[in-house]
FITIDO-848676 format. One record per residue: residue number from 1; residue in three letters; chain; x, y, z of N, C-alpha, C in turn. Coordinates in pm, 1 decimal, always signed. Layout:
<sites>
  dotor  dofi  selum       n_x       n_y       n_z      ca_x      ca_y      ca_z       c_x       c_y       c_z
    NUM   ala      A         X         Y         Z         X         Y         Z         X         Y         Z
...
</sites>
This chain:
<sites>
  dotor  dofi  selum       n_x       n_y       n_z      ca_x      ca_y      ca_z       c_x       c_y       c_z
      1   met      A   +2516.5   +3163.4   +9784.5   +2537.5   +3285.5   +9859.2   +2667.2   +3360.4   +9792.9
      2   ala      A   +2636.9   +3479.9   +9774.8   +2749.3   +3566.2   +9701.6   +2867.5   +3588.2   +9800.3
      3   glu      A   +2984.4   +3591.5   +9733.4   +3106.4   +3616.5   +9814.6   +3107.8   +3768.1   +9850.1
      4   ile      A   +3140.0   +3797.9   +9976.2   +3156.3   +3935.1  +10024.8   +3298.7   +3977.3  +10025.8
      5   leu      A   +3337.4   +4087.6   +9957.4   +3463.7   +4134.5   +9957.8   +3477.9   +4257.8  +10042.8
      6   gln      A   +3569.9   +4252.8  +10145.2   +3586.9   +4368.1  +10230.7   +3740.6   +4378.2  +10254.5
      7   gly      A   +3787.1   +4490.1  +10260.9   +3920.0   +4519.1  +10308.0   +4032.0   +4442.7  +10239.5
      8   gly      A   +4151.8   +4443.4  +10292.4   +4253.1   +4360.6  +10243.8   +4315.3   +4425.2  +10116.4
      9   lys      A   +4428.5   +4362.0  +10072.2   +4495.9   +4409.0   +9949.8   +4423.2   +4379.1   +9833.1
     10   arg      A   +4414.6   +4479.9   +9744.6   +4346.0   +4470.7   +9614.3   +4436.8   +4419.6   +9510.2
     11   asp      A   +4388.5   +4315.8   +9439.2   +4469.4   +4259.2   +9332.3   +4424.1   +4343.5   +9205.2
     12   thr      A   +4491.7   +4426.5   +9161.4   +4453.6   +4514.8   +9051.7   +4501.7   +4478.7   +8906.5
     13   val      A   +4566.6   +4373.5   +8897.1   +4620.0   +4312.5   +8774.8   +4547.3   +4188.4   +8746.4
     14   ala      A   +4476.9   +4184.4   +8625.7   +4407.4   +4067.5   +8592.6   +4477.6   +4007.2   +8464.6
     15   thr      A   +4508.8   +3881.5   +8455.5   +4571.8   +3821.7   +8348.2   +4502.5   +3711.0   +8293.2
     16   asp      A   +4515.6   +3682.7   +8163.5   +4451.4   +3561.1   +8097.3   +4544.0   +3441.7   +8127.5
     17   ser      A   +4499.4   +3326.8   +8063.0   +4564.6   +3197.4   +8097.8   +4709.6   +3203.0   +8042.1
     18   gly      A   +4744.0   +3288.9   +7950.5   +4876.7   +3301.5   +7896.6   +4958.6   +3408.6   +7969.4
     19   gly      A   +4898.6   +3470.7   +8064.3   +4980.2   +3573.7   +8142.1   +4970.1   +3716.5   +8088.6
     20   ala      A   +4903.5   +3729.6   +7981.3   +4876.2   +3876.4   +7928.4   +4779.6   +3942.3   +8012.9
     21   ile      A   +4813.7   +4078.5   +8029.3   +4722.8   +4151.7   +8109.6   +4598.6   +4184.7   +8034.8
     22   ala      A   +4492.9   +4154.9   +8114.1   +4349.7   +4174.9   +8038.2   +4310.5   +4316.4   +8052.5
     23   lys      A   +4253.8   +4361.9   +7944.1   +4207.8   +4497.4   +7935.3   +4071.5   +4506.0   +7862.0
     24   phe      A   +3993.3   +4600.4   +7904.5   +3863.6   +4611.7   +7832.5   +3875.8   +4704.2   +7708.1
     25   ala      A   +3807.5   +4672.9   +7601.2   +3810.1   +4758.1   +7478.2   +3662.0   +4775.7   +7449.8
     26   val      A   +3621.5   +4902.6   +7475.6   +3482.7   +4940.9   +7445.3   +3473.1   +5020.7   +7316.9
     27   thr      A   +3391.6   +4989.2   +7225.7   +3365.2   +5074.4   +7105.3   +3222.9   +5117.7   +7086.0
     28   asn      A   +3201.8   +5210.3   +7007.5   +3064.0   +5258.8   +6973.3   +2981.9   +5292.2   +7096.9
     29   ile      A   +3055.1   +5352.9   +7203.2   +2978.5   +5384.0   +7320.9   +2889.7   +5504.1   +7315.4
     30   thr      A   +2771.7   +5492.9   +7358.1   +2669.2   +5597.2   +7372.8   +2644.8   +5612.3   +7526.6
     31   glu      A   +2683.9   +5731.1   +7575.7   +2682.0   +5750.5   +7726.5   +2529.9   +5741.6   +7760.9
     32   arg      A   +2497.7   +5656.4   +7855.5   +2364.0   +5632.8   +7911.0   +2382.1   +5600.1   +8056.6
     33   arg      A   +2313.2   +5677.9   +8139.1   +2318.7   +5664.7   +8290.2   +2190.0   +5628.2   +8354.1
     34   thr      A   +2084.5   +5620.9   +8272.2   +1950.6   +5579.4   +8327.6   +1886.5   +5476.5   +8230.8
     35   phe      A   +1801.1   +5403.3   +8291.1   +1728.9   +5297.4   +8229.6   +1612.4   +5251.1   +8311.4
     36   asp      A   +1506.8   +5196.5   +8251.6   +1392.0   +5150.4   +8327.3   +1417.9   +4998.9   +8322.1
     37   ala      A   +1445.4   +4942.3   +8440.3   +1477.1   +4795.9   +8462.9   +1365.4   +4711.3   +8409.5
     38   asn      A   +1244.0   +4752.6   +8411.7   +1133.5   +4676.2   +8363.8   +1110.5   +4667.9   +8209.7
     39   thr      A   +1166.8   +4758.8   +8140.6   +1148.5   +4769.1   +8000.4   +1268.7   +4783.4   +7911.0
     40   val      A   +1382.3   +4770.6   +7979.9   +1506.2   +4806.1   +7912.3   +1543.0   +4709.7   +7796.8
     41   thr      A   +1604.8   +4764.1   +7686.4   +1642.2   +4680.5   +7572.3   +1795.3   +4633.6   +7607.6
     42   leu      A   +1826.1   +4546.7   +7518.5   +1973.2   +4497.5   +7530.8   +2069.6   +4615.7   +7492.1
     43   ala      A   +2032.0   +4688.2   +7400.2   +2119.8   +4799.9   +7359.1   +2135.7   +4901.7   +7470.2
     44   glu      A   +2015.6   +4927.3   +7533.1   +2037.3   +5025.2   +7652.6   +2116.9   +4974.5   +7762.5
     45   thr      A   +2098.5   +4845.8   +7806.9   +2181.3   +4779.1   +7892.8   +2327.0   +4787.5   +7855.0
     46   asn      A   +2352.0   +4765.8   +7735.5   +2500.8   +4762.4   +7685.1   +2544.0   +4906.1   +7697.2
     47   asp      A   +2472.9   +5009.8   +7662.7   +2524.0   +5147.1   +7682.6   +2545.6   +5177.4   +7825.3
     48   val      A   +2465.6   +5132.0   +7924.0   +2488.4   +5160.2   +8058.0   +2614.2   +5093.9   +8106.5
     49   val      A   +2636.3   +4967.9   +8066.9   +2756.7   +4894.3   +8105.2   +2877.9   +4954.7   +8047.8
     50   ala      A   +2873.0   +5004.3   +7923.5   +2990.9   +5078.0   +7862.1   +3029.9   +5195.7   +7932.7
     51   thr      A   +2911.6   +5263.0   +7976.1   +2939.8   +5394.5   +8054.0   +3003.4   +5368.0   +8185.7
     52   ile      A   +2959.5   +5269.5   +8249.6   +3026.4   +5230.5   +8382.1   +3162.1   +5176.7   +8354.5
     53   ile      A   +3201.1   +5099.6   +8254.2   +3338.4   +5061.6   +8231.4   +3426.6   +5179.2   +8202.6
     54   arg      A   +3369.6   +5282.4   +8115.9   +3457.8   +5403.7   +8086.3   +3480.1   +5471.1   +8218.5
     55   glu      A   +3391.3   +5483.5   +8306.7   +3409.9   +5559.8   +8428.7   +3512.4   +5485.5   +8513.5
     56   leu      A   +3513.6   +5360.9   +8514.9   +3605.3   +5282.9   +8597.3   +3749.1   +5290.4   +8544.2
     57   ile      A   +3758.0   +5296.3   +8403.0   +3882.5   +5317.5   +8343.1   +3938.0   +5454.5   +8374.6
     58   arg      A   +3852.7   +5547.9   +8364.7   +3902.0   +5699.3   +8402.3   +3945.9   +5708.7   +8543.7
     59   lys      A   +3883.4   +5625.1   +8641.0   +3924.2   +5639.8   +8779.2   +4032.6   +5548.1   +8799.4
     60   gly      A   +4090.5   +5469.6   +8707.8   +4217.3   +5386.9   +8728.9   +4177.4   +5256.3   +8783.8
     61   ile      A   +4055.5   +5217.1   +8794.6   +4017.5   +5096.3   +8864.0   +4027.4   +4972.0   +8760.6
     62   leu      A   +4002.7   +5005.1   +8631.9   +4017.0   +4904.1   +8533.3   +4117.8   +4955.4   +8431.5
     63   asp      A   +4174.8   +4856.3   +8359.2   +4258.5   +4886.2   +8237.1   +4173.3   +4872.2   +8109.9
     64   gly      A   +4194.4   +4959.0   +8024.2   +4125.7   +4950.8   +7896.9   +4121.5   +5063.2   +7807.5
     65   thr      A   +4048.9   +5062.7   +7704.7   +4037.0   +5173.1   +7606.2   +3889.5   +5188.9   +7567.0
     66   val      A   +3849.0   +5309.9   +7546.5   +3717.1   +5349.2   +7492.2   +3740.7   +5420.4   +7372.0
     67   ala      A   +3663.6   +5374.0   +7258.3   +3667.4   +5449.5   +7138.1   +3535.9   +5478.6   +7087.7
</sites>
């Protein structure tokens, strides 16, 4: 069963085992907001995920860079 997250204080700082703040680094992004889940290729999926990560960085939800 999946964990359900609701309310409460958000922990917005993720760190690795050494204590360094984890950040996403996305490169070679091709904006893609649509795909056919039945016939999608790995490249298309990666483009959608990269687009989502970029949007979350822009909204301040994730830390990271997009190049």
